[in-house]
C-alpha positions as a Python dict, from the first residue, in 0.01 Angstrom:
ca = {
    (1, 'M'): (0, 0, 0),
    (2, 'A'): (97, -268, 248),
    (3, 'S'): (175, -139, 593),
    (4, 'R'): (419, -418, 671),
    (5, 'L'): (667, -614, 461),
    (6, 'P'): (555, -977, 419),
    (7, 'S'): (775, -1234, 589),
    (8, 'F'): (823, -1423, 262),
    (9, 'I'): (975, -1113, 101),
    (10, 'K'): (1192, -1051, 409),
    (11, 'G'): (1325, -1405, 383),
    (12, 'L'): (1384, -1368, 11),
    (13, 'I'): (1580, -1046, 63),
    (14, 'W'): (1790, -1206, 339),
    (15, 'I'): (1868, -1511, 127),
    (16, 'Y'): (1960, -1287, -166),
    (17, 'L'): (2189, -1072, 49),
    (18, 'L'): (2356, -1378, 206),
    (19, 'M'): (2421, -1519, -140),
    (20, 'A'): (2564, -1183, -246),
    (21, 'V'): (2795, -1169, 56),
    (22, 'G'): (2914, -1521, -22),
    (23, 'A'): (2975, -1428, -386),
    (24, 'L'): (3163, -1115, -278),
    (25, 'A'): (3377, -1318, -39),
    (26, 'L'): (3449, -1569, -315),
    (27, 'A'): (3553, -1290, -550),
    (28, 'L'): (3778, -1124, -292),
    (29, 'M'): (3938, -1429, -131),
    (30, 'D'): (4019, -1640, -434),
    (31, 'P'): (4382, -1749, -382),
    (32, 'A'): (4437, -1847, -745),
    (33, 'N'): (4311, -1514, -886),
    (34, 'D'): (4078, -1702, -1114),
    (35, 'P'): (3904, -1465, -1357),
    (36, 'L'): (3578, -1654, -1304),
    (37, 'S'): (3577, -1602, -927),
    (38, 'G'): (3352, -1298, -964),
    (39, 'L'): (3100, -1477, -1184),
    (40, 'F'): (2845, -1533, -907),
    (41, 'L'): (2866, -1170, -802),
    (42, 'V'): (2808, -1059, -1161),
    (43, 'L'): (2510, -1293, -1196),
    (44, 'L'): (2353, -1160, -877),
    (45, 'S'): (2400, -800, -988),
    (46, 'L'): (2238, -837, -1330),
    (47, 'P'): (2104, -629, -1509),
    (48, 'W'): (2263, -335, -1329),
    (49, 'I'): (2621, -446, -1390),
    (50, 'L'): (2553, -410, -1761),
    (51, 'A'): (2404, -64, -1712),
    (52, 'L'): (2691, 50, -1485),
    (53, 'D'): (2959, -75, -1721),
    (54, 'W'): (2977, 266, -1888),
    (55, 'I'): (3145, 398, -1571),
    (56, 'N'): (3426, 149, -1620),
    (57, 'E'): (3467, 257, -1982),
    (58, 'T'): (3449, 629, -1898),
    (59, 'V'): (3713, 609, -1626),
    (60, 'G'): (3938, 405, -1851),
    (61, 'L'): (4045, 170, -1575),
    (62, 'D'): (4025, -204, -1607),
    (63, 'A'): (4067, -263, -1236),
    (64, 'S'): (3907, -553, -1056),
    (65, 'W'): (3827, -339, -751),
    (66, 'L'): (3616, -107, -967),
    (67, 'N'): (3429, -404, -1113),
    (68, 'I'): (3363, -539, -764),
    (69, 'I'): (3230, -201, -649),
    (70, 'L'): (3003, -175, -953),
    (71, 'A'): (2874, -530, -901),
    (72, 'S'): (2809, -452, -534),
    (73, 'L'): (2608, -147, -638),
    (74, 'G'): (2404, -371, -866),
    (75, 'V'): (2335, -611, -579),
    (76, 'I'): (2223, -323, -358),
    (77, 'L'): (1991, -194, -631),
    (78, 'N'): (1837, -540, -670),
    (79, 'A'): (1782, -571, -295),
    (80, 'V'): (1617, -229, -281),
    (81, 'L'): (1389, -323, -570),
    (82, 'L'): (1290, -645, -394),
    (83, 'Y'): (1207, -445, -84),
    (84, 'L'): (1003, -188, -276),
    (85, 'M'): (813, -455, -469),
    (86, 'G'): (734, -632, -144),
    (87, 'R'): (602, -310, 7),
    (88, 'L'): (401, -224, -302),
    (89, 'V'): (245, -560, -376),
    (90, 'G'): (221, -719, -34),
    (91, 'W'): (41, -1047, 19),
    (92, 'P'): (-325, -1097, 97),
    (93, 'R'): (-366, -1153, 466),
    (94, 'R'): (-630, -1349, 643),
    (95, 'R'): (-869, -1135, 834),
    (96, 'R'): (-956, -1229, 1184),
    (97, 'Q'): (-1309, -1333, 1234),
    (98, 'D'): (-1418, -1228, 1578),
}
């Protein structure tokens, strides 16, 4: 197991999280209440948004705030998986030749 997270994976996680924050801001601050304003957030939270949709059906609410929370949970799950895959796989490092 890699002892340190590779910088490429760190950068990938940061870019992913920045895109997710931008998509969340777009979904929350849309002045026209466009139904497609949350599309980018849904795309970034796939496939977990599909798996977490049963919560929305169980509760019986069709509230946008619940959908945003579920999509945010999907984004967090994706970021954690990226982190764990980076720790597990790692990248081959050059060894110093003394």
